N, C-alpha and C positions, 0 to 999 in steps of 0.2 A: 407452441406445438399444436398440431391440428387436433380437433376434438375426438376424431375416430380414432387417431393413432394414440392418443391418451387413453381413451376407452379400452384399446387393445391391449395396452401395457398393464393397466389395471385389473383387466380380465385375466392376463397370464400371471400375474402375481397371486390373484385369488385361486385360480384353478391349479397352480404349483402347490400352494399350501393344502389345497382339498386332496390333491393326488397323494402328496408326501404324507399328510397327518391322517388320512382315510376318511375325511369328512370334514366339513366346517358348516356352521348353522347359518340359515338364512340371515340371523340378526347380525352375526359377524360381518356378513358381506355387506349389509346395508350400512353398517357402522363405519366400516372401511372406506366404503366409497363416499359417505358422507364427509369423513375426516379429509381424504386425500382428493377429491374431485368436487371442485367448486361449480363447474359447467353442469346445468341440468342435462343437457342434451348428451354430453359424454357419459354422464353417470347412466342415463337410460340405456344408452347403447351397449355400456360394459355391463350392465345387469341382464340385457338381453343375451349377450355373448355368453356370461357365466352360466345362466340357467339353461340356456339351449345346449351348450355343451355339455352340462351335467346330465340333462334329460335324454339326449341324444347320442350318449358316450358309446354304448354298442354300435350303433348304426356308423358313427365316426370311425371307430376303431376297426370296423370292418372294411371300410374304404381304404384306410391307411394300410392295413395289413395287405390288402389285394394289391396296392401298389408297391408295397415294401416287402417283395417276395423274398428277400435275403436276410431280413430283419424281423425278429420277435418285438412285439410291442414292450414287453417288460425289459428287453435289453436295451432300449432307447434311455436316453438321459431323460430325466422328469422335465426339464424345460424344452428339449426337443419334441418330446411327446405331446405336450400340451399345446406348443406353438402349432404342431400339426393338426391338432384337433380344431384349434382357433381358425386355421386356414381352410382346413376342409369344410368346416361349418359354413364359412362365408362363401366359399366357392360353390357349394350346393344350394344353401338356403337363403341368402342374402342377394336377392336378384339384382337389386339396385348398384351393388357393388361389382366394378368390372372385375374380370377374374385375373387380369394382370396386376390391379390393385391389391386384390386379396393375397396373391402370391409374393409380390414385392413387400408388402406390409409384414407378412409372416417371416420372409427373409431377413428383414431389418431387425425384428424381435429376436430371432435365432441369433443374429450376430451379436446383438447388444447383450443377451442374456445367456446364450449358450457357449458352447467352446468354438475354437476358431473354424472348424470344419462344419460347423451346424448349418451355417447359410446355405451351403452347396447341398448338404443333405437334405434340408428342407425343400429346396428348390426342386430337386429331382423327384421327390416322392410326391409333391403336391402337383407337379405338373402330369405326372401318370394318372393321379386322382381326377385331374380335370379331363383328360383324354379319355379315360374309363367311363367316367360319368356321361361325357357326350356320346360315346359308343352306345350306352344303355338307353339315353334319352331318344336315340335315333332309331331304337328298336333292335339293340342288341337281344340274343334269345334268351340270356339268363342275366339276374342281378349281379352287380359287382361283389356282393358279400358272398354270394355262392360261388363265383369265381375265384374268390379269396382262398376258400376251402379246397377247390380243386388245385389251385397254384400250390397250396401248402402240401397236399398230398403228393404233388408231382416233384416238388423239389426236396422233400424230406425223404428221399429213398436214396441216400449215398451207399457206396459200397464200404464194407467193413474191413477189406483186407482179404488175404488169401483165404481158402476154404479152412475153417477152424480144426477139422478133423484130420487134416493132413499136416498139421503144424508138428514141429518137434523142437526141441530145445527147453527155453526157459521164459517166462512172464513176469512182469511187474504189475501187480493188481491193486497198487495204491499210488496214484499220481495226481498232483494238482496243478491247474493252469492259471493263466490270468483271469479266467472265469470266476475264480474265488481269490485266495490269497497267495497263488503262486506268482512268480515273476517271468515265466517263460510262456509264449503263446501256444495254443493247441499244435499247430502245425510245426513249430519248433520243437515241441516235445516229441511228437513222433520222428522228426529227424534224429533226435539224440537217441531215442530208442532204437531206431535202425542203426545207428552207429555203434551202439552198445551191443549189438548182435540179439537183441530181444524179439522173440517171436510174435509176442502179444503184450499189450499194456491194457490198463483199466483207467478210465479218466473219472476219477472221484473227487470232484470239487465239492466245497461245502456249500450245501443248500443249492446248488446250481448244476444245470444240464446245459448251459450255454456254450460250453466248449466242446461238447461232443460230436456235433455235425462236422465242423472243421477239422476235428482229429480223424474222423472217419474218413473223410476226402483224402487227408494226407496219408491215411494208412493204406488206401486203395493204391496210390501212387507209389508208396515206397515199400510195399510188401510186409507192412506190420498189422496184425489183427488188432483192432481197437474194440474194446469191451465197454459198453456203456454203463457207467457208474455213477453213484452220489455218496457223499458222507453226511450223515445226519447225527446232531447232538441230542444226546437224551440222557436221563437220569433214573436212579433207582426210585421207584413210586414209594417205596417205604420211608424215604426221607423226606417226604412231604413235598416234592418238588424243588428241594434245595439245590443249588447249582454245584454242590460237590458230594460226591466226585462226579465228574462230568464224564459221559461214556459216548464214544464215537462208533456208529453202526455204519458200515460200508454196504450198500448194495450193489451187487454186481448182476449183469446181463438184464438190467432193467429194462422196461418199455418206456424209454425216456419221452417218447411222442404223446403219451398219455394226457389228454387235456386237462383232465382233473388235477393230476399231479404237477403239471406244468403251472396251472393256477394257483396250487398251493404254494409252490416254490415262490411264484412271483410275490405272493403275501409275506412270505419269510424275509424275501430281499426288502420289502417295504418296511417290515419290523426291524430289519437290521439298520435301515436309513433313519429311522425314528430312535434307534438306539444311540447311534451316532450323535443326534442332536442332544439326547438326554445326557451323554457323557460329556458333550461340550459344554453343556451347561454346569455339570458339576466341576469340571475343570476350571470354569470361570470362577465359581465359588471358591476354588481352591488358589486363585490368583493366577491362574494360567489361561490365556486367551487363545482360542484357536476357532477356526470357522468351519463349522459342519459342513456348509455348503460346498467349500473348496475341498474337503476330505472326500465327500461323496463324488464330486466331480472328478477328481482325480483317480478314483476307483473304478471309473469308466463303467463298463457293463458288469464288471465283477460285483458279487456280493460284498458290500464294505463290512470289515470287521475291525477288531482291536488293533490289529497289525497296521492297518491304515492310520489310525489313530496315533500309534506309536512312532510311524515314520514322520508324521506331521509334527509331532512334539520334538523330534530330533531335529527336524528341519528348522523349527523356530528357536532351536537353543535351550528348550526347557529340560531337557535330559542330555546325557552324555553317551548313552547306549540304549538300545531297544528294549533290554532286559529292565532297565531302569525304570521305563515307562510302566511295565506291568508290576514292578515291586512297590513303586511309590504310588502310582495312579489307578491304572486300569486293571490290574490283576485282582483275584478275589480278594475281597476286603480292603482294597486299595481306595483312596479319597474320592476317585471318580468312577468306581465300579458299578456298573448296571448290568443286571442280569439279562440274558437273552431268553426268547421262547424255547422251551424244550419239550421234546417227546418224552414219554416213559420208554424205556426199552422194548416192552411190549407193543407200544403204538408204532414204534419204528419197525419192528419186525414184520407187524401185520401189514403196514404200508409196503414195505418192500415186497413182501410176498404177494401182495395184491398187484404190483407191477410185473410180476412173474419173475423176480429176481431171487436171488440168494443173499442172505443176511449174514453178514460177518462182523464180529467184534473186532475193531482196529485197535493196535497197540494195547492189548490188555495189561501188560506190565506197567507202561505209562500212565494208564488209566487206574492203576492200583485196583483193578476189577476183579481179581481172582475169586474172592468169596462170592461173587453175584454170577459166575459163569454157569453153576449148575442150574439155577433159576432161569437163566436167560435160555439155556438149552432146554429146558422144560417149557418155556414160551414159544419154542419153535425155531430158535436161532440154528442157522446152518453150519456156520464155521468159526474158525479163530485165526486171527493173524499171527501165525506161529513164528514166520521169518519176518524180522524187523530189525532196522538197522542198530537199535539200542538193545536188543534182546541178546543175552549172553546164551553160550551153549546150554548151560544150565536152564535158562528159561525156555529155550526151544524144546529141550528134553521134557520140561513140565507140561507145556502147553501141548505138546504131541501125546503125551500120557493122557491128558484131560481129554483130547479129541477122542482117542481110542475108548476110553471110559464112557464118554457121555454121548457117543455117537456123532460127533461133530467131523468136519472135514477140516483139513490144514489149509490155510491161504497164506499169502506174503506179499509184500511190497516195501518200496523205500519210502513212501510218505514224501516223495519228491515235491520241493517247493521253490526251485530254483535258488536265487541268491539269499533267500531268507532263511535256507539252511544250506549253507554253502559247502558245508562237508559231506553232504548226501547227495550223490549223483543218481540218476536213472538207472535202475537194475543194481543198486547197492545190495538190496534184498530180493531174492528172486524164489519163484515157485516152477518146479518142473511142469511142464505142459500137460503131462498125464494127470497131475493132481488138480490142475486147472480145469480140465475137461470133467472131472468128477463133480466140481462145483457147478459146472455148466448143466451137467445131468440133473442135478439136484434142482437148479433154476428151472429147467424144462420140465420137471416134475411138478413144480408147483404151478406153471402155467397150465399144465394138462388137468390138474386137481381142480383148478379155478375157472377152467374152460376158457383160458385167455388164447 
């Protein structure tokens, strides 16, 4: 193997760990290179690549973002993201490396360590990085990183469907896509909503907003109003942050383009990936071998969660049903259970309000959250998911009464997940558009109060 090719592979290995684990120490880098690289020249070049990519990360990410106008950095696979950083660094800063060599080497890294389509993906983006850098060097009027911001502003203006105030009919305000743990892509979700006769839907993926843009574009084409949302996990602070009972807070009509929020969600996705590794380690201790890298890879751009692990356990024959995975291994109290980061419900409400959205408690009966609802209302919560597939008529009456007594607004949705909840279709639980508009007005009032 050529010395610089070896150096690039070593650099990718360590940059991958740095990205996935949130940082590695210089001593770890030196120790790893000393153990796995005997050639001083290759070791020196690997060290330069690693340190330069870490130091220039913001610059490199700006170059990549400018070239990848339809992709966000946090939606890329960890391998592809770091191959692009290596390639962009060599293109721009290693003057003695011919640009064709830099791109070809990056393509080979992507093919070897990434997905089947990674080579073509990396090739396309790095070629744009090269062209844009040449334009800048030849006297283009603005830096590439500034153009990235302009390109993002230009592309992030998709239509959301028909005029919301002219809608009639019903809405499903709780739907998941492949951006989290759903099995149906955003465009297909909109198509199903149109077929179900829904006027509007809310995309509310777990800790993810990466399905919203595609859904909005599809909504524009199919005449379905798409509401940007998110579902956040939180707990009762009086339980000291204990993971039970877990409460889910849905944010509706949020400003999903907010840069600070997007950055925070990216951190949550990385925390989920670390959790996959921790659960895999506990499973190994319990005598079950799974590969966390494959689970994360198979999750793609989605925020990986326990359902992805359950499906891997089913695939390798460690369990016979998905429920068995939760009962034996990864459910609360299971042999491989690892808690995930949580908000308090007050923090979740505050965050949603900061995004100009309405905060709605999801599936309160499922969460056994009734005793907490008055406190959550006092903390500023806006609504309750009254209409939900597993709620009985008695449950709906009880939650409607709570809404009236506590000044909350009713909401409703199917919590659609595709084949992971095969008996629940889009529109199984619906909300009249008139009630949806009240939630919108509440969200709009939050925006006005905060100057959003």
